[in-house]
C-alpha positions in Angstrom: -45.8 28.3 -19.6 -45.6 27.6 -23.3 -44.2 24.7 -25.3 -41.4 25.3 -27.7 -39.7 22.9 -30.2 -36.0 23.3 -30.1 -33.5 22.1 -32.7 -29.7 22.0 -32.0 -27.0 22.0 -34.7 -23.3 21.3 -34.9 -21.3 21.5 -31.6 -24.3 22.8 -29.8 -26.0 19.5 -30.5 -22.9 17.5 -29.6 -22.5 19.2 -26.2 -26.2 19.0 -25.3 -26.3 15.4 -26.5 -29.5 15.6 -28.5 -30.6 17.0 -31.8 -34.0 18.3 -30.8 -36.5 18.4 -27.9 -39.8 19.9 -26.9 -39.6 22.0 -23.7 -42.1 23.8 -21.5 -40.7 27.3 -20.9 -41.7 29.6 -18.1 -43.8 32.7 -18.9 -40.9 35.0 -18.1 -38.9 33.5 -21.0 -39.8 36.1 -23.7 -36.8 36.5 -26.0 -34.1 34.3 -27.5 -31.7 35.7 -24.8 -34.2 34.7 -22.1 -34.4 31.2 -23.6 -30.6 30.8 -23.7 -30.4 31.9 -20.0 -33.1 29.5 -19.1 -31.6 26.6 -21.0 -28.3 27.1 -19.1 -30.1 26.2 -15.9 -31.2 22.8 -17.2 -27.9 21.1 -16.6 -24.1 21.0 -17.1 -24.4 20.0 -20.7 -26.5 23.0 -21.6 -24.3 25.3 -19.6 -21.2 24.0 -21.5 -23.0 24.3 -24.9 -24.2 27.8 -24.3 -21.3 29.1 -22.2 -20.6 31.8 -24.7 -24.2 32.6 -25.6 -23.2 35.8 -27.5 -21.8 33.6 -30.3 -24.9 31.3 -30.5 -27.0 32.0 -33.5 -30.8 31.5 -33.5 -33.6 31.0 -36.0 -37.3 31.1 -35.4 -39.4 29.2 -37.9 -36.3 28.9 -40.1 -35.6 32.7 -40.1 -32.4 34.1 -38.6 -33.2 36.4 -35.6 -31.3 38.4 -33.0 -31.2 37.6 -29.3 -33.7 40.3 -28.5 -36.3 38.7 -30.8 -39.6 37.6 -29.0 -40.2 33.9 -29.1 -44.0 34.1 -28.7 -45.8 32.0 -31.4 -42.6 30.2 -32.5 -43.2 26.7 -33.9 -39.5 25.9 -34.0 -36.4 27.6 -32.6 -33.0 26.5 -33.9 -29.7 27.1 -32.0 -26.4 26.8 -33.7 -22.8 28.1 -33.7 -21.5 30.8 -36.1 -21.2 29.6 -39.7 -17.7 29.3 -41.0 -16.5 29.5 -44.5 -15.2 26.5 -46.3 
């Protein structure tokens, strides 16, 4: 297991009910996609927030990454919905 610092933004934060948390993730959680799948098992609020995980954007250490990006060594992982213009 490894520990990861997660930060949630916008409606992801609203649906999960918190802005950030530190989690122990199992060894088989290797990529952002694995992390999203794991988070969905933590409760209904996570399942709702990440229901359409293909639209969730991610950043590792404040750098945008794809869902196949390995999370090893990440100090912070941010999850947020797509950005909209305005």
